[in-house]
N, C-alpha and C positions, 0 to 999 in steps of 0.2 A: 504493500499500499505506499503510494507516494503522496506527498502534500500537494504537488503540483496538479495531479490528477483529481486529487479531492477538491480543490479550489476550483477546478474547471467544472465538475459535478454541481458544486455548491452554487457557482455563478449561473449556472444553466437554470436554476430555480427562479431567478429574478429576470423579468422583462424589460424594465426601463432602466436598470443600473448598469452603467458601462463596465467591461469585464476588468478594465484597466483599475477599477476601485478595489477589486479583491486580491488581497495579499495574506500572509499568514498572520499579519499585525491588524487586520481589518477588524475594528469593533463593530460586528455585524448588526447588533442590536440597535446601533445608531445610523443606519442606513436608512434613508427616507423611505424607501420601498418596503422594508421589513415589516412584517405584519405577523399576526397568529396564522393566517393561511400560508405564508411563505414558510414559516416554522413548520407546519405539518407537512408541506411539500418536501422540506429538507429531511424531516424524520422519514418519510416515504422513500426518498432517495437513498438514503443510508441503509435502510431495511433491504432494497432492491439490490443496490450496487455492492453492498459490503456485508449483507447478512447480519446486520447488527441492530438490535432493538434499542432505539433512544426513547427516553421518557422526557416529559416537559421539563423536569427538573434538571436533567442533563443540558437541555438548551438553554435555560435560565442560568445555570451555574458558568457555561462558557461565555467568556467574555470576547475573545478574538476566534477567528476562524482555526487558527493553530490549537487553541484550547478544545475546541470541538474534534478537531482532527485526533488529537490525543487520546480525548474519550473514546471516541469510534476505535482508535487503534488498540487501545487497552481492553475494550469489550470483545475485540475480534480475536483476541490471542486465547 
């Protein structure tokens, strides 16, 4: 599992946010387009792509995309 691929999959959940805004350090909760619906899309994408079940608490606890990636990676092992 690579952070670059994870960021690409993560960015695909957003329609109006430019892909260049997504880096490991991006605080995704502060993105203008971020909403509970996007959060559900991210949870579904992680389940489909990485076979990892995220909970709402996991989404709330993660500040940056790197944090979320680390959570997914830890749960995948």
